[in-house]
C-alpha positions as CSV (number, residue, x, y, z in Angstrom):
1,M,109.0,109.6,67.3
2,T,108.1,107.0,64.5
3,H,109.0,103.5,64.1
4,P,109.3,100.8,61.6
5,E,105.4,99.4,60.3
6,G,106.1,96.2,62.5
7,Y,105.9,97.9,65.7
8,Q,102.5,99.6,64.4
9,R,101.5,96.4,63.6
10,V,102.7,94.7,67.3
11,A,100.7,97.5,68.9
12,L,97.7,96.6,67.9
13,V,95.5,93.1,68.9
14,S,92.4,93.1,66.8
15,E,88.8,92.2,68.6
16,A,88.7,88.8,67.4
17,E,92.2,88.3,69.6
18,R,90.9,89.4,72.5
19,I,90.5,86.8,75.3
20,D,87.0,87.2,76.7
21,S,87.6,85.5,80.1
22,I,90.6,86.9,80.7
23,D,88.8,90.8,79.9
24,V,85.7,89.7,82.2
25,L,88.4,88.4,84.9
26,R,90.4,91.9,84.9
27,G,86.7,93.8,84.7
28,V,86.1,92.3,88.0
29,A,89.3,92.3,89.9
30,V,89.8,95.8,89.3
31,L,86.6,97.3,90.4
32,G,86.5,94.2,93.3
33,I,89.9,96.0,94.2
34,L,88.7,98.8,95.4
35,V,86.6,97.7,97.9
36,M,90.6,97.6,100.4
37,N,91.8,100.2,98.3
38,I,89.0,102.4,99.7
39,Q,90.2,102.2,103.0
40,L,93.4,103.6,102.3
41,F,91.8,106.9,100.5
42,A,89.5,107.0,103.1
43,M,91.1,106.7,106.3
44,P,94.7,106.8,107.8
45,G,97.1,104.0,106.4
46,A,97.7,102.2,109.9
47,A,93.6,101.1,109.7
48,Y,93.9,99.4,106.5
49,F,96.4,96.9,108.8
50,N,95.1,97.4,111.7
51,P,91.1,97.7,112.3
52,T,91.1,98.6,115.2
53,V,93.4,101.7,115.0
54,Y,90.8,103.9,113.3
55,G,87.0,104.1,112.9
56,D,84.1,103.0,114.0
57,L,84.3,99.0,114.5
58,E,80.8,98.3,115.9
59,G,77.5,96.9,114.3
60,L,77.4,97.3,110.2
61,N,80.5,98.8,110.6
62,L,82.6,95.7,112.0
63,Y,80.5,93.7,109.6
64,V,82.1,95.4,106.6
65,W,84.8,94.8,107.4
66,I,85.1,91.4,108.1
67,V,83.4,90.7,104.8
68,G,85.9,93.0,103.2
69,R,88.7,90.6,104.5
70,M,87.2,87.4,104.1
71,F,85.8,88.2,99.9
72,A,88.7,90.7,98.9
73,D,92.0,91.6,100.6
74,Q,94.7,90.5,99.1
75,K,92.1,88.9,96.8
76,F,91.7,91.2,93.8
77,M,95.6,92.4,94.3
78,T,96.4,88.4,93.1
79,I,93.6,88.3,90.5
80,F,95.7,91.4,88.8
81,S,99.2,89.9,89.7
82,I,98.4,86.4,87.8
83,L,96.2,88.7,85.2
84,F,99.6,90.5,85.2
85,G,101.6,87.3,84.7
86,A,99.4,85.7,81.7
87,S,100.0,89.4,80.3
88,I,103.1,88.7,79.6
89,V,103.2,85.8,77.9
90,L,100.3,86.2,76.1
91,I,101.9,89.3,74.8
92,Y,105.8,87.6,74.3
93,D,103.6,84.9,72.0
94,R,101.8,87.6,70.0
95,T,104.9,90.0,69.2
96,E,107.7,87.2,69.1
97,A,106.5,86.1,65.8
98,R,106.0,90.2,64.1
99,G,108.5,92.4,66.2
100,N,110.9,92.6,68.9
101,A,109.5,90.9,71.4
102,R,112.2,91.4,74.8
103,R,112.6,95.2,73.4
104,I,108.9,95.2,73.5
105,H,108.3,94.3,77.1
106,Y,111.0,96.1,78.7
107,R,109.9,99.4,76.7
108,R,105.9,98.6,78.2
109,M,107.7,97.9,82.0
110,V,109.9,101.4,82.0
111,W,106.6,102.9,80.4
112,L,104.2,101.4,83.4
113,L,106.8,102.7,86.2
114,V,107.2,105.8,84.5
115,I,103.5,105.9,85.1
116,G,103.3,103.9,88.4
117,L,105.7,106.8,90.3
118,G,104.1,109.6,88.4
119,H,100.6,108.0,90.1
120,A,102.2,106.7,93.5
121,Y,104.4,110.4,94.5
122,L,101.8,112.9,92.8
123,F,98.1,111.1,93.2
124,W,97.9,108.0,96.0
125,S,100.3,106.6,98.0
126,G,99.2,103.0,97.4
127,D,100.6,102.9,93.8
128,I,100.8,99.2,93.0
129,L,102.3,100.0,88.9
130,F,105.3,100.6,90.3
131,L,105.9,97.2,91.9
132,Y,104.1,95.5,88.3
133,A,106.8,96.9,86.6
134,V,110.0,95.7,88.3
135,C,108.1,92.6,88.9
136,G,107.7,92.0,85.0
137,M,110.7,93.2,84.6
138,L,112.1,90.4,86.7
139,V,109.9,88.0,85.6
140,Y,110.8,87.9,81.9
141,P,113.2,86.0,81.7
142,L,111.2,82.6,82.8
143,R,108.6,83.1,80.1
144,R,109.7,80.3,78.1
145,Q,109.9,78.3,81.1
146,P,108.1,74.8,80.9
147,P,104.7,75.9,82.8
148,G,105.1,73.0,85.6
149,R,108.6,74.3,86.0
150,M,106.9,78.5,86.1
151,L,104.3,77.0,89.3
152,M,107.2,76.1,91.0
153,F,109.3,78.2,91.0
154,G,105.9,81.0,91.5
155,V,105.7,79.5,95.2
156,V,108.6,79.6,96.1
157,L,108.7,83.2,95.5
158,L,105.3,83.5,97.8
159,A,106.8,81.3,100.2
160,V,109.9,84.1,101.0
161,A,107.8,87.1,101.6
162,S,105.8,84.5,103.8
163,A,109.2,83.3,105.8
164,F,110.5,85.8,106.4
165,S,107.2,87.4,107.8
166,I,106.6,84.5,110.2
167,G,110.3,84.9,111.3
168,M,110.0,88.2,111.5
169,G,106.8,87.1,114.1
170,L,109.3,84.4,115.8
171,S,111.8,87.1,116.1
172,L,109.6,89.8,118.7
173,P,110.3,88.7,121.7
174,Y,114.2,89.6,121.1
175,W,113.5,93.2,119.7
176,S,114.6,96.1,121.9
177,Q,112.1,98.1,123.5
178,D,112.7,100.9,121.8
179,A,112.7,98.7,117.4
180,R,109.6,97.4,119.6
181,A,108.3,101.4,119.7
182,V,109.3,102.3,116.7
183,F,107.8,99.9,114.6
184,T,104.7,100.1,116.6
185,Q,104.4,103.6,116.3
186,E,105.3,103.9,112.6
187,V,103.2,101.4,110.9
188,W,100.5,99.4,113.1
189,Q,99.5,101.6,115.6
190,P,100.0,105.8,115.2
191,T,99.4,108.0,118.2
192,E,96.5,110.2,118.6
193,E,99.3,112.8,117.6
194,M,100.6,110.9,114.8
195,I,97.0,110.3,114.0
196,E,95.6,114.5,113.7
197,A,99.0,114.8,111.7
198,E,98.1,112.3,109.6
199,L,94.2,113.8,109.2
200,A,95.0,116.9,109.0
201,A,97.3,116.9,105.2
202,Y,95.1,114.6,103.8
203,R,91.7,117.6,104.7
204,G,94.6,119.7,103.6
205,G,95.4,121.0,99.5
206,W,97.5,119.2,98.0
207,L,100.9,120.6,98.3
208,A,100.1,119.6,102.6
209,Q,99.3,115.8,101.3
210,Q,102.7,115.6,100.2
211,P,105.0,115.1,102.7
212,F,103.1,112.4,103.4
213,R,102.7,110.8,100.5
214,S,105.9,111.2,99.5
215,A,107.1,109.1,102.9
216,A,104.1,105.9,102.6
217,T,104.9,105.6,98.7
218,L,108.8,105.4,99.5
219,E,108.0,103.3,101.9
220,F,106.1,101.0,99.5
221,Q,108.6,101.6,96.5
222,T,111.3,100.2,99.3
223,S,111.3,98.3,102.1
224,S,107.9,96.6,102.0
225,L,108.7,96.1,98.1
226,V,112.1,93.6,99.2
227,A,110.2,92.4,102.2
228,W,107.2,91.5,100.8
229,G,105.9,93.0,97.2
230,L,109.2,91.2,95.2
231,W,108.1,88.1,96.0
232,R,104.3,87.9,96.7
233,A,104.0,89.8,93.2
234,G,106.7,88.2,91.3
235,G,105.3,84.9,92.4
236,L,101.5,85.2,91.8
237,M,103.0,86.0,88.2
238,L,104.8,83.1,87.5
239,V,101.1,81.0,88.5
240,G,99.9,83.1,86.7
241,M,102.2,82.8,83.2
242,A,101.4,79.0,84.0
243,L,97.9,79.1,84.6
244,F,97.5,81.0,81.0
245,R,99.7,78.0,79.6
246,Y,97.6,75.3,81.1
247,G,94.2,77.3,79.8
248,V,93.2,77.8,83.4
249,L,92.5,81.5,82.5
250,S,90.8,81.2,78.8
251,A,88.2,78.6,79.9
252,E,89.8,75.9,78.7
253,C,89.5,73.8,81.4
254,S,86.6,71.2,82.6
255,Q,83.8,72.3,84.0
256,R,84.6,69.6,86.9
257,F,88.2,72.0,87.1
258,Y,86.4,74.7,88.2
259,M,84.3,74.0,90.5
260,L,87.6,71.9,92.0
261,L,88.8,75.5,92.7
262,I,85.8,77.0,93.9
263,A,85.2,74.3,96.0
264,L,89.3,74.7,97.8
265,A,88.1,78.3,98.4
266,I,84.8,77.7,99.9
267,V,86.3,74.6,102.1
268,I,89.8,75.5,102.6
269,G,90.8,78.9,101.7
270,L,87.7,80.5,103.6
271,P,87.3,78.6,107.0
272,L,91.2,79.2,107.3
273,V,90.6,83.7,106.8
274,V,87.6,83.8,109.8
275,Y,89.9,81.5,111.6
276,G,92.8,85.0,111.2
277,I,90.3,87.5,112.2
278,A,89.1,85.8,115.3
279,I,92.2,84.9,116.8
280,N,93.5,88.2,115.9
281,F,90.4,89.8,117.6
282,E,91.0,87.1,120.1
283,R,94.4,88.6,120.7
284,G,93.6,91.8,120.6
285,W,95.5,92.8,117.2
286,P,98.9,93.0,118.8
287,V,102.0,93.6,116.4
288,W,102.1,89.9,116.1
289,S,98.9,90.1,114.2
290,F,100.9,92.3,111.6
291,F,103.9,89.5,111.0
292,I,101.9,86.0,111.9
293,G,98.5,86.4,112.5
294,E,98.5,88.2,108.4
295,Q,99.8,84.2,107.4
296,F,95.6,83.0,107.9
297,N,94.9,85.3,105.2
298,Y,98.3,85.3,102.3
299,W,98.1,82.0,101.8
300,P,94.1,81.8,101.6
301,S,93.3,84.2,100.0
302,I,95.4,82.5,96.9
303,L,92.4,80.2,97.4
304,V,89.6,82.7,97.4
305,S,91.2,84.1,94.3
306,L,91.2,80.8,92.6
307,G,87.7,80.1,93.8
308,Y,86.9,83.3,92.2
309,V,88.7,82.7,88.7
310,G,86.3,79.4,88.6
311,V,83.3,81.6,88.6
312,V,84.5,83.7,86.0
313,M,85.5,80.8,83.9
314,L,81.9,78.9,84.1
315,A,80.7,82.1,83.7
316,C,82.3,82.9,80.6
317,Q,81.8,79.3,79.2
318,T,77.3,79.6,80.1
319,T,76.1,82.1,76.8
320,T,73.1,82.8,78.8
321,L,75.3,84.7,81.3
322,Q,76.7,87.2,78.4
323,V,74.6,89.6,79.4
324,L,76.4,89.7,83.2
325,T,80.2,89.2,81.6
326,R,79.8,91.3,78.5
327,P,79.7,94.5,80.6
328,L,82.4,92.8,83.3
329,A,84.7,92.7,79.4
330,S,84.6,96.9,78.6
331,V,86.1,97.2,82.3
332,G,88.5,94.9,81.3
333,R,89.9,95.5,78.2
334,I,90.6,99.4,80.0
335,A,91.8,98.4,83.6
336,L,94.7,100.9,83.7
337,T,92.2,103.6,82.8
338,N,89.3,102.1,85.8
339,Y,92.2,101.6,88.0
340,L,93.5,105.5,87.5
341,L,89.8,106.7,87.5
342,Q,89.7,105.6,90.3
343,T,92.2,107.0,92.2
344,I,90.8,110.4,90.4
345,L,87.7,109.6,91.7
346,C,88.4,108.8,95.4
347,T,91.3,111.9,95.6
348,V,88.0,114.4,94.5
349,F,85.7,112.6,97.1
350,F,88.3,112.4,99.8
351,Y,90.7,114.5,99.6
352,G,90.6,118.4,100.5
353,H,91.6,119.9,97.5
354,G,87.9,118.3,96.8
355,L,85.6,117.6,99.6
356,G,87.5,116.5,102.3
357,W,85.8,113.4,103.2
358,F,89.2,112.2,104.1
359,G,89.0,110.0,108.4
360,S,84.5,111.4,108.8
361,V,83.4,108.4,106.6
362,D,82.4,105.0,108.4
363,R,82.9,101.7,106.5
364,I,79.5,101.1,105.9
365,W,79.3,104.1,103.8
366,Q,82.8,103.6,102.2
367,V,80.8,101.2,100.5
368,G,78.7,103.3,98.6
369,V,81.1,105.1,97.4
370,V,82.5,101.9,96.1
371,F,78.9,101.3,94.7
372,V,79.0,104.6,92.8
373,V,82.1,104.3,91.5
374,G,81.7,100.9,90.4
375,M,78.0,101.5,89.0
376,V,79.7,104.5,86.8
377,Q,83.2,102.3,85.2
378,L,80.4,99.3,84.1
379,V,78.6,102.3,82.9
380,A,81.2,103.8,81.0
381,S,83.3,101.4,79.9
382,P,81.4,99.7,77.1
383,L,79.6,103.3,76.2
384,W,83.6,104.8,75.7
385,L,84.9,101.8,73.5
386,R,81.7,101.6,71.5
387,R,84.0,104.8,70.2
388,Y,87.3,104.5,70.9
389,R,89.9,101.6,70.1
390,F,91.6,101.8,73.9
391,G,91.2,103.6,77.1
392,P,93.3,107.4,77.1
393,A,95.7,105.8,79.7
394,E,96.1,102.5,77.8
395,W,96.8,104.4,74.8
396,A,99.5,106.7,76.0
397,W,100.9,103.6,77.7
398,R,100.7,101.8,73.8
399,S,101.8,104.5,71.6
400,L,105.1,105.6,74.2
401,T,106.1,101.6,74.1
402,Y,105.9,101.7,70.2
403,G,107.1,104.9,69.8
404,T,103.9,106.3,68.1
405,L,100.7,107.6,68.3
406,L,98.2,105.2,67.3
407,S,94.2,106.0,66.4
408,L,92.4,106.2,68.7
409,R,89.1,106.8,67.2
410,R,87.5,103.6,65.9
411,Q,87.4,102.9,62.2
412,P,84.5,102.2,60.0
413,S,85.8,99.3,58.3
414,K,84.5,98.4,53.9
415,E,81.3,96.8,55.7
416,G,80.3,100.3,56.7
417,R,80.9,99.1,61.3
418,E,83.3,100.7,63.2
419,D,86.8,98.6,64.0
């Protein structure tokens, strides 16, 4: 499987071409996203949306959930989506002059879609790669639009999912009893028997898990994709394209600008998230919380995420903080590998083909798992990159995209250093 030399040239990005701030931000995102994903690995799926469904919600466990909701829920997925959009225009800029950018992009997305399907159906239904591949295909034609227009289109797409959710929430009084009961049991408040069946499945072997995993994956890749995923992820990708064009993600803006992003997160974003938490608990987490109550996190999470962007960009502008940013950049450079590694480790911890902890680890101890996995990745990523040019997943994805086996190991340069 080979292609002309031009394909080999566009496949490789030198160390000098990398944008450190984007790598650091991606590293923060891949470590932070596990704070929420751990709940899907460790507990019945409905508990991710409705914390009252399963598990102790008192004392420290309650505080862990609140902190996760405030600082992690949708925040790191937002950063990932923004960075994915930025990567589309970044790779387009680099490949347009060297080869067929359009063909390369769609080959990348097709292979990412294949990886996502395998990840979702064989390992974990919480996969996001399939969604990113689909959205990446759809937003690509807008890559050459002026950044202001991309930003506007992005906000419009984000508003579609929000409007749909609000409309569904307002229509709740008009639902039939049967329709409301089906939605409540399947999505929001499963019966005790349904929860026990899910617990038994994921505490069992791989084959026992498969019906639940396949059903959850199919739902996410169909109805959730149309009602929420396409608009949320696609809109954020367009926002990311615009932010990259404006130089926001490459740490080119002023410190005042990044401080403004942080201020918006603190003054507007976080208070709205806290208000949403309070009102959902006050109402007892009814079905209303899934549709309208969620809006107090849907939009504010974007502001909080931009606050994180501000913090990371300021850190990248500060030379004395490189001791902190360098390990994060290494994690970010092999983000796909680290994302898949999180699945491997967490399914071994929680599913029946491993330790079988599913449904038996409180939220406070889930934090411990997140910490352990994060430390492993912070230590292992720089060590891996000393010897290898890509993570194993990145190497496979690039090799498939360009139709040739790329060199994985670093090669000594003429000066005796490794390339």
